[in-house]
KOLBA-702821 format. One record per residue (C-alpha): chain; residue number from 0; x, y, z. Coordinates in steps of 0.1 Angstrom, whole numbers. Example, Ala and Ser with C-alpha at 12.3 -4.5 7.8 and 13.67 -1.06 7.14 Angstrom:
! residues 2
<atom ch="A" i="0" u="123" v="-45" w="78"/>
<atom ch="A" i="1" u="137" v="-11" w="71"/>
This chain:
! residues 275
<atom ch="A" i="0" u="126" v="-148" w="60"/>
<atom ch="A" i="1" u="136" v="-119" w="84"/>
<atom ch="A" i="2" u="124" v="-119" w="119"/>
<atom ch="A" i="3" u="103" v="-87" w="128"/>
<atom ch="A" i="4" u="108" v="-60" w="154"/>
<atom ch="A" i="5" u="74" v="-53" w="171"/>
<atom ch="A" i="6" u="71" v="-18" w="189"/>
<atom ch="A" i="7" u="43" v="-10" w="213"/>
<atom ch="A" i="8" u="40" v="28" w="215"/>
<atom ch="A" i="9" u="17" v="45" w="240"/>
<atom ch="A" i="10" u="2" v="75" w="228"/>
<atom ch="A" i="11" u="-26" v="101" w="224"/>
<atom ch="A" i="12" u="-52" v="93" w="195"/>
<atom ch="A" i="13" u="-45" v="125" w="178"/>
<atom ch="A" i="14" u="-10" v="116" w="172"/>
<atom ch="A" i="15" u="-14" v="82" w="158"/>
<atom ch="A" i="16" u="-21" v="90" w="123"/>
<atom ch="A" i="17" u="8" v="112" w="120"/>
<atom ch="A" i="18" u="32" v="90" w="138"/>
<atom ch="A" i="19" u="18" v="57" w="114"/>
<atom ch="A" i="20" u="28" v="81" w="84"/>
<atom ch="A" i="21" u="63" v="90" w="99"/>
<atom ch="A" i="22" u="71" v="55" w="109"/>
<atom ch="A" i="23" u="60" v="42" w="75"/>
<atom ch="A" i="24" u="84" v="67" w="57"/>
<atom ch="A" i="25" u="115" v="48" w="74"/>
<atom ch="A" i="26" u="105" v="14" w="66"/>
<atom ch="A" i="27" u="78" v="3" w="88"/>
<atom ch="A" i="28" u="54" v="-22" w="71"/>
<atom ch="A" i="29" u="21" v="-24" w="93"/>
<atom ch="A" i="30" u="6" v="-10" w="122"/>
<atom ch="A" i="31" u="-23" v="-23" w="146"/>
<atom ch="A" i="32" u="-42" v="1" w="169"/>
<atom ch="A" i="33" u="-45" v="-5" w="205"/>
<atom ch="A" i="34" u="-64" v="9" w="231"/>
<atom ch="A" i="35" u="-37" v="31" w="243"/>
<atom ch="A" i="36" u="-16" v="35" w="212"/>
<atom ch="A" i="37" u="-1" v="15" w="182"/>
<atom ch="A" i="38" u="17" v="-15" w="176"/>
<atom ch="A" i="39" u="42" v="-10" w="146"/>
<atom ch="A" i="40" u="66" v="-35" w="130"/>
<atom ch="A" i="41" u="91" v="-40" w="104"/>
<atom ch="A" i="42" u="118" v="-65" w="92"/>
<atom ch="A" i="43" u="146" v="-65" w="119"/>
<atom ch="A" i="44" u="171" v="-58" w="90"/>
<atom ch="A" i="45" u="153" v="-28" w="80"/>
<atom ch="A" i="46" u="153" v="-10" w="114"/>
<atom ch="A" i="47" u="166" v="26" w="112"/>
<atom ch="A" i="48" u="175" v="34" w="150"/>
<atom ch="A" i="49" u="185" v="68" w="143"/>
<atom ch="A" i="50" u="154" v="78" w="124"/>
<atom ch="A" i="51" u="132" v="59" w="149"/>
<atom ch="A" i="52" u="148" v="77" w="178"/>
<atom ch="A" i="53" u="144" v="111" w="159"/>
<atom ch="A" i="54" u="107" v="106" w="152"/>
<atom ch="A" i="55" u="100" v="98" w="190"/>
<atom ch="A" i="56" u="119" v="130" w="200"/>
<atom ch="A" i="57" u="101" v="151" w="176"/>
<atom ch="A" i="58" u="67" v="143" w="189"/>
<atom ch="A" i="59" u="75" v="141" w="228"/>
<atom ch="A" i="60" u="74" v="103" w="233"/>
<atom ch="A" i="61" u="95" v="91" w="261"/>
<atom ch="A" i="62" u="114" v="59" w="263"/>
<atom ch="A" i="63" u="91" v="44" w="291"/>
<atom ch="A" i="64" u="63" v="48" w="263"/>
<atom ch="A" i="65" u="80" v="22" w="239"/>
<atom ch="A" i="66" u="86" v="-14" w="244"/>
<atom ch="A" i="67" u="102" v="-36" w="217"/>
<atom ch="A" i="68" u="103" v="-73" w="211"/>
<atom ch="A" i="69" u="114" v="-99" w="183"/>
<atom ch="A" i="70" u="88" v="-118" w="167"/>
<atom ch="A" i="71" u="91" v="-147" w="141"/>
<atom ch="A" i="72" u="69" v="-139" w="111"/>
<atom ch="A" i="73" u="49" v="-170" w="113"/>
<atom ch="A" i="74" u="39" v="-162" w="149"/>
<atom ch="A" i="75" u="31" v="-125" w="137"/>
<atom ch="A" i="76" u="10" v="-139" w="111"/>
<atom ch="A" i="77" u="-12" v="-159" w="131"/>
<atom ch="A" i="78" u="-19" v="-129" w="155"/>
<atom ch="A" i="79" u="-25" v="-109" w="124"/>
<atom ch="A" i="80" u="-50" v="-134" w="111"/>
<atom ch="A" i="81" u="-70" v="-137" w="145"/>
<atom ch="A" i="82" u="-77" v="-99" w="142"/>
<atom ch="A" i="83" u="-82" v="-96" w="104"/>
<atom ch="A" i="84" u="-118" v="-88" w="95"/>
<atom ch="A" i="85" u="-134" v="-84" w="60"/>
<atom ch="A" i="86" u="-133" v="-50" w="46"/>
<atom ch="A" i="87" u="-159" v="-32" w="24"/>
<atom ch="A" i="88" u="-154" v="-2" w="-1"/>
<atom ch="A" i="89" u="-184" v="16" w="-17"/>
<atom ch="A" i="90" u="-209" v="-13" w="-12"/>
<atom ch="A" i="91" u="-194" v="-29" w="-43"/>
<atom ch="A" i="92" u="-162" v="-46" w="-31"/>
<atom ch="A" i="93" u="-154" v="-67" w="-2"/>
<atom ch="A" i="94" u="-120" v="-79" w="6"/>
<atom ch="A" i="95" u="-116" v="-109" w="27"/>
<atom ch="A" i="96" u="-91" v="-137" w="38"/>
<atom ch="A" i="97" u="-93" v="-172" w="26"/>
<atom ch="A" i="98" u="-108" v="-183" w="64"/>
<atom ch="A" i="99" u="-138" v="-162" w="57"/>
<atom ch="A" i="100" u="-171" v="-172" w="41"/>
<atom ch="A" i="101" u="-176" v="-160" w="7"/>
<atom ch="A" i="102" u="-201" v="-132" w="3"/>
<atom ch="A" i="103" u="-227" v="-128" w="-27"/>
<atom ch="A" i="104" u="-236" v="-92" w="-17"/>
<atom ch="A" i="105" u="-211" v="-74" w="-36"/>
<atom ch="A" i="106" u="-202" v="-68" w="-72"/>
<atom ch="A" i="107" u="-164" v="-76" w="-66"/>
<atom ch="A" i="108" u="-147" v="-98" w="-42"/>
<atom ch="A" i="109" u="-110" v="-100" w="-36"/>
<atom ch="A" i="110" u="-93" v="-126" w="-14"/>
<atom ch="A" i="111" u="-62" v="-117" w="3"/>
<atom ch="A" i="112" u="-40" v="-139" w="26"/>
<atom ch="A" i="113" u="-30" v="-116" w="54"/>
<atom ch="A" i="114" u="6" v="-113" w="61"/>
<atom ch="A" i="115" u="26" v="-84" w="76"/>
<atom ch="A" i="116" u="21" v="-54" w="55"/>
<atom ch="A" i="117" u="-1" v="-27" w="41"/>
<atom ch="A" i="118" u="-25" v="-39" w="14"/>
<atom ch="A" i="119" u="-53" v="-60" w="30"/>
<atom ch="A" i="120" u="-79" v="-30" w="27"/>
<atom ch="A" i="121" u="-78" v="-24" w="64"/>
<atom ch="A" i="122" u="-57" v="9" w="61"/>
<atom ch="A" i="123" u="-69" v="42" w="46"/>
<atom ch="A" i="124" u="-40" v="43" w="23"/>
<atom ch="A" i="125" u="-56" v="11" w="4"/>
<atom ch="A" i="126" u="-91" v="17" w="10"/>
<atom ch="A" i="127" u="-88" v="53" w="-6"/>
<atom ch="A" i="128" u="-71" v="41" w="-38"/>
<atom ch="A" i="129" u="-95" v="11" w="-41"/>
<atom ch="A" i="130" u="-122" v="35" w="-39"/>
<atom ch="A" i="131" u="-108" v="57" w="-68"/>
<atom ch="A" i="132" u="-100" v="25" w="-88"/>
<atom ch="A" i="133" u="-139" v="14" w="-85"/>
<atom ch="A" i="134" u="-149" v="46" w="-102"/>
<atom ch="A" i="135" u="-126" v="45" w="-132"/>
<atom ch="A" i="136" u="-126" v="27" w="-165"/>
<atom ch="A" i="137" u="-102" v="-5" w="-166"/>
<atom ch="A" i="138" u="-115" v="-21" w="-198"/>
<atom ch="A" i="139" u="-86" v="-36" w="-219"/>
<atom ch="A" i="140" u="-61" v="-13" w="-204"/>
<atom ch="A" i="141" u="-26" v="-17" w="-197"/>
<atom ch="A" i="142" u="-15" v="-16" w="-159"/>
<atom ch="A" i="143" u="16" v="-13" w="-137"/>
<atom ch="A" i="144" u="12" v="-20" w="-103"/>
<atom ch="A" i="145" u="45" v="-3" w="-89"/>
<atom ch="A" i="146" u="55" v="-17" w="-54"/>
<atom ch="A" i="147" u="26" v="-43" w="-55"/>
<atom ch="A" i="148" u="29" v="-58" w="-21"/>
<atom ch="A" i="149" u="1" v="-81" w="-16"/>
<atom ch="A" i="150" u="-10" v="-74" w="-52"/>
<atom ch="A" i="151" u="-45" v="-62" w="-43"/>
<atom ch="A" i="152" u="-45" v="-34" w="-66"/>
<atom ch="A" i="153" u="-33" v="-53" w="-96"/>
<atom ch="A" i="154" u="-58" v="-81" w="-88"/>
<atom ch="A" i="155" u="-87" v="-55" w="-86"/>
<atom ch="A" i="156" u="-76" v="-38" w="-120"/>
<atom ch="A" i="157" u="-77" v="-74" w="-135"/>
<atom ch="A" i="158" u="-111" v="-79" w="-121"/>
<atom ch="A" i="159" u="-121" v="-45" w="-133"/>
<atom ch="A" i="160" u="-114" v="-56" w="-170"/>
<atom ch="A" i="161" u="-79" v="-45" w="-175"/>
<atom ch="A" i="162" u="-59" v="-64" w="-201"/>
<atom ch="A" i="163" u="-21" v="-67" w="-192"/>
<atom ch="A" i="164" u="-11" v="-63" w="-158"/>
<atom ch="A" i="165" u="24" v="-62" w="-146"/>
<atom ch="A" i="166" u="36" v="-59" w="-108"/>
<atom ch="A" i="167" u="68" v="-55" w="-91"/>
<atom ch="A" i="168" u="80" v="-54" w="-55"/>
<atom ch="A" i="169" u="115" v="-53" w="-42"/>
<atom ch="A" i="170" u="103" v="-72" w="-8"/>
<atom ch="A" i="171" u="111" v="-109" w="-4"/>
<atom ch="A" i="172" u="78" v="-112" w="17"/>
<atom ch="A" i="173" u="59" v="-96" w="-10"/>
<atom ch="A" i="174" u="72" v="-119" w="-37"/>
<atom ch="A" i="175" u="58" v="-147" w="-19"/>
<atom ch="A" i="176" u="27" v="-133" w="-7"/>
<atom ch="A" i="177" u="15" v="-118" w="-41"/>
<atom ch="A" i="178" u="19" v="-152" w="-59"/>
<atom ch="A" i="179" u="-3" v="-167" w="-31"/>
<atom ch="A" i="180" u="-29" v="-140" w="-37"/>
<atom ch="A" i="181" u="-30" v="-142" w="-75"/>
<atom ch="A" i="182" u="-36" v="-180" w="-70"/>
<atom ch="A" i="183" u="-64" v="-173" w="-46"/>
<atom ch="A" i="184" u="-81" v="-148" w="-69"/>
<atom ch="A" i="185" u="-75" v="-168" w="-103"/>
<atom ch="A" i="186" u="-55" v="-141" w="-115"/>
<atom ch="A" i="187" u="-25" v="-162" w="-124"/>
<atom ch="A" i="188" u="-21" v="-143" w="-160"/>
<atom ch="A" i="189" u="-8" v="-112" w="-140"/>
<atom ch="A" i="190" u="29" v="-108" w="-148"/>
<atom ch="A" i="191" u="49" v="-104" w="-114"/>
<atom ch="A" i="192" u="87" v="-98" w="-111"/>
<atom ch="A" i="193" u="109" v="-90" w="-81"/>
<atom ch="A" i="194" u="130" v="-59" w="-84"/>
<atom ch="A" i="195" u="126" v="-23" w="-87"/>
<atom ch="A" i="196" u="117" v="-4" w="-119"/>
<atom ch="A" i="197" u="146" v="-18" w="-139"/>
<atom ch="A" i="198" u="125" v="-53" w="-141"/>
<atom ch="A" i="199" u="97" v="-33" w="-157"/>
<atom ch="A" i="200" u="88" v="-42" w="-193"/>
<atom ch="A" i="201" u="99" v="-18" w="-219"/>
<atom ch="A" i="202" u="64" v="-4" w="-228"/>
<atom ch="A" i="203" u="41" v="25" w="-221"/>
<atom ch="A" i="204" u="15" v="17" w="-197"/>
<atom ch="A" i="205" u="-22" v="31" w="-199"/>
<atom ch="A" i="206" u="-24" v="32" w="-159"/>
<atom ch="A" i="207" u="0" v="31" w="-132"/>
<atom ch="A" i="208" u="-7" v="21" w="-96"/>
<atom ch="A" i="209" u="16" v="32" w="-67"/>
<atom ch="A" i="210" u="2" v="29" w="-31"/>
<atom ch="A" i="211" u="39" v="35" w="-13"/>
<atom ch="A" i="212" u="46" v="64" w="7"/>
<atom ch="A" i="213" u="55" v="102" w="2"/>
<atom ch="A" i="214" u="92" v="99" w="2"/>
<atom ch="A" i="215" u="93" v="72" w="-23"/>
<atom ch="A" i="216" u="65" v="90" w="-46"/>
<atom ch="A" i="217" u="86" v="122" w="-45"/>
<atom ch="A" i="218" u="114" v="107" w="-63"/>
<atom ch="A" i="219" u="96" v="84" w="-86"/>
<atom ch="A" i="220" u="76" v="107" w="-110"/>
<atom ch="A" i="221" u="103" v="110" w="-134"/>
<atom ch="A" i="222" u="110" v="73" w="-134"/>
<atom ch="A" i="223" u="74" v="65" w="-140"/>
<atom ch="A" i="224" u="73" v="90" w="-169"/>
<atom ch="A" i="225" u="97" v="64" w="-186"/>
<atom ch="A" i="226" u="68" v="38" w="-188"/>
<atom ch="A" i="227" u="38" v="63" w="-196"/>
<atom ch="A" i="228" u="23" v="79" w="-226"/>
<atom ch="A" i="229" u="3" v="111" w="-233"/>
<atom ch="A" i="230" u="-31" v="103" w="-212"/>
<atom ch="A" i="231" u="-16" v="77" w="-189"/>
<atom ch="A" i="232" u="-33" v="76" w="-156"/>
<atom ch="A" i="233" u="-13" v="76" w="-122"/>
<atom ch="A" i="234" u="-29" v="63" w="-91"/>
<atom ch="A" i="235" u="-9" v="73" w="-59"/>
<atom ch="A" i="236" u="-17" v="67" w="-24"/>
<atom ch="A" i="237" u="2" v="63" w="10"/>
<atom ch="A" i="238" u="5" v="99" w="22"/>
<atom ch="A" i="239" u="-17" v="127" w="39"/>
<atom ch="A" i="240" u="-38" v="150" w="23"/>
<atom ch="A" i="241" u="-15" v="178" w="37"/>
<atom ch="A" i="242" u="15" v="163" w="18"/>
<atom ch="A" i="243" u="-5" v="165" w="-17"/>
<atom ch="A" i="244" u="7" v="199" w="-25"/>
<atom ch="A" i="245" u="45" v="189" w="-21"/>
<atom ch="A" i="246" u="38" v="157" w="-42"/>
<atom ch="A" i="247" u="23" v="177" w="-68"/>
<atom ch="A" i="248" u="50" v="202" w="-73"/>
<atom ch="A" i="249" u="72" v="173" w="-82"/>
<atom ch="A" i="250" u="45" v="154" w="-103"/>
<atom ch="A" i="251" u="39" v="186" w="-123"/>
<atom ch="A" i="252" u="76" v="191" w="-129"/>
<atom ch="A" i="253" u="77" v="154" w="-144"/>
<atom ch="A" i="254" u="48" v="163" w="-167"/>
<atom ch="A" i="255" u="19" v="150" w="-146"/>
<atom ch="A" i="256" u="-15" v="170" w="-141"/>
<atom ch="A" i="257" u="-38" v="165" w="-111"/>
<atom ch="A" i="258" u="-72" v="150" w="-119"/>
<atom ch="A" i="259" u="-88" v="143" w="-86"/>
<atom ch="A" i="260" u="-85" v="129" w="-51"/>
<atom ch="A" i="261" u="-102" v="107" w="-22"/>
<atom ch="A" i="262" u="-97" v="117" w="13"/>
<atom ch="A" i="263" u="-104" v="93" w="45"/>
<atom ch="A" i="264" u="-96" v="103" w="80"/>
<atom ch="A" i="265" u="-67" v="126" w="66"/>
<atom ch="A" i="266" u="-52" v="100" w="43"/>
<atom ch="A" i="267" u="-53" v="108" w="5"/>
<atom ch="A" i="268" u="-51" v="90" w="-26"/>
<atom ch="A" i="269" u="-50" v="110" w="-61"/>
<atom ch="A" i="270" u="-52" v="106" w="-98"/>
<atom ch="A" i="271" u="-29" v="122" w="-121"/>
<atom ch="A" i="272" u="-25" v="122" w="-157"/>
<atom ch="A" i="273" u="5" v="126" w="-182"/>
<atom ch="A" i="274" u="4" v="157" w="-200"/>
């Protein structure tokens, strides 16, 4: 498994969310807020120095505001776990780690082993799409979780009553973590394959989940049309509300229409439907 690069970036609070969004688009996998800035990390092999420098310059972040260190995944995971707290959504769902005590106060409970990526429910990108999912009907529907990460969305879909659920991801880490989380949630029947859209079964899904980022979504609407049918619902997340108009231009050109959205701290999730 790759070693990780961990960057500590000192910056004003009003810049944190936009910088997180920008860094996510060049491969950064996760972020932790600090008192005076953020920590951002990604696999060393995915680091784009030119893209990183360009973002820092764009927002006036000087070299002395940034420190970098190398971190072995196991050590990083221990730090992540020590800071991990349960997350609740709409007073109906709790997301907790295996080392937390079970809670009987919520209709739905997900157990996610925290590692080094989005998908634990702590970031707005995941909470917004979880909230949209809770409000939707999943009874016996076929579901495709595109870029599943921890598998949290696929697992919730199954717990909400979905029928066949398929998930994929290109990341080696995700391939390990999702299988662990499927077992923790007794969802072994979810079908997972490592790879891109090419590993997806040749079928049309009733619902597609895509919590990725703006850049990937912009180039995926046509591709996702190939595994959809009329009335397929597409749940997207991983972008700011201000990015939604750009996304909808591409989506509508590929035959998707806007149904609704959910916003938290400027981050947005939306539901589209195949025309």
